Phi, psi and omega in degrees: 000136178221133173242123184245107178271142179207170175106356178289171179166192180260129180218150177282155176305137184092349181277185184228154172216152174237117177267148177236151176224105180267125183252145175214154178083010177216163175277092191306319184292348180266004184240141164281148180241140180228156172242135177232165176215155177224114178275158180305127177077006181238165177281157176294140182228152177287140178249304184193154176220160175225129184281176176304323184267001176098007177285132186249140178230120183253144163281159182300329184296335184251353183299131177085344181241331183251144177227126177259147176209170179214149176234100183294332178293333181255002182052043186224139171248153183230153171227108176270122182242120180243164178048050185294147181240156177305327180287354173277354178299124184183169166271126182258131181242140169259154182212155181239136180231123181296134180306133179095355177245168183249355184249138174279117187270332187232138184230144173277178186275348180095148175225134187275129174245124179238123180247118181267149181269000000 
């Protein structure tokens, strides 16, 4: 199983980025997908997830600014991030959780998002 996160970069505050997570080696449609982030010196935190059926669960930090989606035909999940703030600076990780379980079994390598003020 491989999850390949991409789309990170440097953006000014107020800007937008779209992250992608391309999955291979698993039955993508059978997995919930999640995005997590880890800021420098902080623990990794949950950002948002989307279930197999499209149910979305947001952490407070991303509500109203972040949108998760998935394209099962492309085995890819996306995270659209708008109105970015400097405190959104972090390494963003995508992860896959098999439907019916509570643990994310597979993790991508992370993509760095830096938001300048």
